[in-house]
C-alpha positions as CSV (number, residue, x, y, z in Angstrom):
1,M,-21.6,164.2,157.0
2,P,-18.3,165.2,157.8
3,E,-17.8,167.8,160.8
4,A,-14.9,170.3,161.7
5,R,-13.8,171.4,165.1
6,L,-13.4,175.2,165.1
7,S,-11.1,177.5,166.9
8,D,-13.3,178.0,169.8
9,G,-13.9,174.2,170.3
10,S,-17.3,174.2,168.5
11,T,-18.1,171.8,165.7
12,I,-19.8,172.6,162.4
13,E,-21.4,170.2,159.8
14,I,-20.1,170.2,156.1
15,E,-22.0,168.9,153.2
16,V,-19.7,167.5,150.4
17,R,-21.1,167.1,147.1
18,G,-19.6,166.2,143.8
19,T,-16.1,165.2,142.4
20,G,-13.3,167.3,140.9
21,P,-11.5,170.3,142.3
22,A,-12.4,171.3,145.7
23,V,-14.5,174.6,146.4
24,L,-15.3,175.7,149.7
25,L,-18.7,177.5,150.0
26,P,-19.7,179.2,153.3
27,V,-23.5,179.0,152.7
28,D,-26.3,176.8,154.3
29,P,-26.9,174.1,151.9
30,R,-30.3,173.4,153.4
31,P,-33.1,175.3,151.8
32,A,-35.3,177.4,154.3
33,R,-38.9,176.1,154.5
34,G,-42.3,177.5,155.9
35,A,-42.2,181.0,157.5
36,R,-38.5,181.5,157.1
37,A,-38.5,180.8,153.5
38,E,-41.5,183.2,153.2
39,E,-39.5,185.9,155.3
40,L,-36.4,185.6,153.1
41,R,-38.5,185.9,149.8
42,R,-40.1,189.2,151.2
43,W,-36.3,190.3,151.5
44,G,-35.6,189.5,147.8
45,M,-33.8,186.3,148.8
46,D,-33.7,182.8,147.4
47,P,-34.8,180.5,150.2
48,A,-32.6,177.9,148.7
49,L,-29.6,179.9,148.2
50,G,-26.8,177.7,149.3
51,H,-28.5,174.8,148.0
52,S,-28.9,176.4,144.5
53,L,-25.0,177.5,144.7
54,V,-24.1,173.8,145.4
55,E,-26.4,172.3,142.9
56,G,-24.6,174.6,140.1
57,L,-21.3,173.8,140.9
58,A,-21.2,170.0,142.1
59,D,-21.3,168.5,138.6
60,A,-17.8,169.9,138.1
61,F,-16.5,170.3,141.5
62,R,-16.0,168.7,144.9
63,V,-18.0,171.1,146.9
64,A,-17.9,171.5,150.6
65,A,-20.8,173.6,151.9
66,F,-21.0,174.9,155.6
67,D,-23.3,177.3,157.2
68,Y,-20.7,179.5,158.8
69,E,-22.7,182.7,159.4
70,G,-25.5,180.7,160.8
71,H,-23.0,179.0,163.3
72,V,-21.4,182.3,164.5
73,M,-25.1,183.8,164.9
74,A,-26.1,180.7,166.7
75,A,-23.1,180.8,169.1
76,P,-21.5,184.3,168.8
77,R,-17.8,185.1,169.1
78,A,-18.5,188.2,170.7
79,D,-14.9,188.9,171.4
80,T,-12.9,186.4,169.2
81,L,-14.4,187.0,165.7
82,T,-11.0,188.0,164.3
83,P,-9.6,187.7,160.7
84,G,-7.2,185.1,162.2
85,T,-9.7,183.1,163.9
86,V,-12.0,183.0,160.9
87,A,-9.1,181.9,158.8
88,A,-8.0,179.0,161.1
89,D,-11.7,177.9,161.0
90,L,-11.8,177.9,157.3
91,L,-8.7,175.8,157.1
92,A,-10.2,173.5,159.6
93,I,-13.1,173.0,157.5
94,A,-10.9,172.4,154.6
95,D,-9.1,169.6,156.4
96,A,-12.3,168.0,157.6
97,A,-13.3,168.1,154.2
98,G,-10.3,166.5,152.9
99,A,-9.4,169.4,150.5
100,G,-5.6,170.1,150.7
101,R,-6.0,172.9,148.0
102,F,-9.4,174.3,147.3
103,A,-11.1,177.3,145.8
104,Y,-13.1,179.5,148.0
105,Y,-16.0,181.6,147.2
106,G,-17.5,184.3,149.8
107,Y,-19.7,187.1,149.6
108,S,-19.8,190.4,151.8
109,W,-18.2,189.7,155.0
110,L,-17.4,186.3,154.2
111,A,-15.8,187.7,151.0
112,L,-13.6,189.6,153.0
113,S,-12.8,186.6,155.2
114,G,-11.7,185.1,151.9
115,L,-9.2,187.8,151.4
116,Q,-7.8,187.2,154.9
117,L,-7.6,183.5,154.3
118,A,-5.5,184.1,151.3
119,L,-3.0,186.1,153.3
120,R,-2.6,183.2,155.8
121,T,-2.3,180.1,153.6
122,D,-0.8,178.8,150.3
123,R,-3.4,176.3,149.8
124,L,-5.7,178.5,147.9
125,S,-6.3,177.4,144.2
126,A,-8.5,180.4,143.5
127,L,-10.3,183.2,145.5
128,V,-13.8,184.7,144.6
129,M,-14.8,187.8,146.5
130,G,-18.4,189.0,145.8
131,G,-19.9,191.8,147.1
132,F,-16.9,193.5,149.0
133,P,-14.0,195.2,147.2
134,P,-10.5,193.7,147.3
135,L,-9.0,197.1,147.3
136,G,-10.3,200.4,148.8
137,G,-12.7,198.4,151.1
138,P,-14.8,200.4,153.3
139,Y,-13.5,198.8,156.6
140,A,-13.6,202.2,158.5
141,E,-17.2,202.7,157.5
142,M,-18.4,199.1,158.6
143,L,-16.7,199.6,162.0
144,R,-19.0,202.6,162.3
145,V,-22.0,200.9,161.1
146,T,-21.3,197.9,163.2
147,S,-20.6,199.9,166.3
148,A,-23.8,201.8,166.1
149,T,-25.9,198.4,165.5
150,H,-24.1,197.1,168.6
151,R,-25.1,200.1,170.7
152,M,-28.6,199.7,169.6
153,A,-28.6,196.1,170.4
154,A,-27.3,196.7,173.8
155,E,-29.7,199.3,174.5
156,A,-32.7,197.1,173.4
157,A,-31.2,194.4,175.9
158,E,-30.8,196.7,178.7
159,G,-34.6,197.9,178.0
160,G,-35.8,194.1,177.9
161,R,-37.1,194.1,174.4
162,P,-36.4,190.9,172.5
163,P,-34.9,191.1,169.2
164,A,-37.2,191.0,166.1
165,G,-36.7,188.9,163.2
166,G,-34.7,190.1,160.0
167,G,-33.4,188.8,156.7
168,E,-30.0,187.5,155.7
169,E,-27.4,189.8,154.3
170,A,-29.8,192.8,154.5
171,D,-28.5,196.1,155.3
172,W,-27.3,196.8,158.8
173,S,-30.1,199.5,159.3
174,A,-32.7,196.8,158.9
175,L,-30.9,194.4,160.9
176,E,-29.9,196.4,164.1
177,V,-33.2,195.1,165.9
178,A,-32.6,191.7,164.7
179,L,-29.3,191.0,166.4
180,T,-28.6,190.4,170.3
181,E,-25.9,192.1,171.8
182,P,-23.4,189.4,171.4
183,Q,-24.2,188.6,167.9
184,A,-23.7,192.5,167.1
185,R,-20.6,192.7,169.2
186,Q,-18.6,190.0,167.2
187,F,-18.9,191.9,164.0
188,V,-17.5,195.0,165.7
189,T,-14.8,192.7,167.0
190,L,-14.1,191.6,163.4
191,Y,-14.0,195.2,162.0
192,R,-12.1,196.6,164.8
193,A,-9.3,194.1,164.1
194,L,-9.5,195.2,160.3
195,R,-9.5,199.1,161.0
196,D,-5.6,199.1,160.1
197,F,-5.8,196.7,157.3
198,D,-4.0,197.9,154.3
199,D,-5.6,196.0,151.4
200,R,-3.4,197.7,148.9
201,A,-0.2,196.2,150.4
202,A,-1.9,193.0,150.7
203,Q,-2.3,192.6,147.1
204,K,1.3,191.4,146.5
205,E,0.7,188.6,148.9
206,V,-2.2,187.1,147.0
207,T,-1.1,185.1,144.1
208,C,-3.7,182.6,143.4
209,P,-6.3,183.2,140.4
210,R,-8.8,185.6,141.8
211,L,-12.2,187.1,140.8
212,C,-14.2,189.7,142.1
213,F,-17.6,190.8,141.5
214,V,-20.2,193.4,142.5
215,G,-23.5,194.9,141.8
216,S,-23.3,198.3,140.1
217,A,-25.9,199.7,142.8
218,D,-24.1,198.2,145.7
219,E,-24.1,200.9,148.3
220,I,-26.1,202.4,151.1
221,T,-26.3,205.6,153.3
222,Y,-27.3,204.8,156.8
223,G,-29.7,207.1,158.7
224,G,-29.0,209.4,161.7
225,R,-28.7,206.7,164.3
226,W,-25.8,205.5,162.3
227,G,-24.1,209.1,161.8
228,G,-25.2,209.1,158.2
229,V,-22.5,206.6,157.3
230,H,-22.1,206.0,153.5
231,V,-21.0,202.5,152.7
232,D,-20.1,202.1,149.1
233,L,-19.0,198.5,147.9
234,A,-19.5,199.2,144.2
235,G,-17.6,202.4,144.0
236,P,-14.0,200.9,144.7
237,V,-14.7,198.2,142.2
238,L,-16.0,200.8,139.5
239,G,-13.5,203.2,140.2
240,R,-10.3,201.1,140.6
241,R,-11.2,198.3,137.8
242,A,-8.0,198.9,135.7
243,E,-5.8,198.8,138.9
244,L,-7.4,195.7,140.1
245,E,-7.1,194.0,136.4
246,S,-3.5,195.1,136.7
247,L,-3.0,193.6,140.1
248,G,-4.2,190.1,138.6
249,W,-8.1,190.3,139.5
250,R,-10.7,189.3,137.0
251,V,-13.5,191.9,137.9
252,R,-17.2,191.7,136.8
253,V,-19.7,194.4,137.4
254,L,-23.6,193.2,137.6
255,D,-25.4,196.4,136.2
256,G,-28.1,197.8,138.2
257,L,-28.0,195.3,141.1
258,D,-27.8,196.0,144.8
259,H,-26.2,194.0,147.5
260,T,-29.0,191.3,147.9
261,Q,-29.7,190.9,144.2
262,A,-26.0,190.4,143.3
263,M,-25.9,187.5,145.6
264,Q,-28.6,185.6,144.3
265,P,-27.6,182.1,142.7
266,A,-29.3,183.1,139.2
267,R,-26.6,186.1,139.2
268,V,-23.6,184.3,140.9
269,L,-23.4,181.0,139.0
270,P,-23.2,182.6,135.3
271,V,-20.2,184.5,136.8
272,V,-18.5,182.2,139.1
273,R,-18.9,178.8,137.6
274,P,-17.3,179.4,134.0
275,W,-14.4,181.4,135.9
276,L,-13.8,178.5,138.1
277,L,-13.8,176.1,135.4
278,S,-11.3,178.1,133.3
279,V,-8.8,178.6,136.1
280,T,-9.1,175.0,137.5
281,G,-8.6,173.4,133.8
282,R,-12.0,171.6,133.9
């Protein structure tokens, strides 16, 4: 199994499957088991999410799967998780996987990372953003949410309260007790670096084929501890669909689905697989 050396000097394992055009998937290719699998099921998550995505693509593509989120949660980049370092890491992973040109699929913050990657390389053959809008993204709102989450994680650490367990890709109101202070701070670092990002101006720099999709119910209003912040991930896609399409995006809206529901393999593969086949000539 190949390994890539990342920008902080750490290494990450990559599982490479299949033959054909290269696709980078920042997902854990190993199914969760035991108590962890049961916990994920309670959150409405497929315990084999990453594995299922790999299996669904590896017959037509050379898939390089790597658990980037798990990596940064295990060794937090408290002050260095920036768009630039994430993009550098993704390129290092592509190099280690032997992918000169490659498609990239990411969901949620890993989707916005794909947009940042597209602005920093000409090696992308295709870009898929799931669960985060390419235009009108809620960067300011996510900075407020992650800053509040970090404050609560820091208070818990100061009070000697250990973090409790939580689900992957759940909303931040549920995750605040699950994150350590460094884990939470790295996402503040990421969104702080993006607070002045102009995603409209960035559109002319993204020239590869591109697809975005979102659940139509993907929004959440956070409680008082977060200042009542409303994070709307569906609204910018629904409201600007015609503009996105005029800018070159293929847009898919998954009716009635929220953030967690829209990221499950049974929903993702029917959208992503045929589109990737069409743009890669398979």
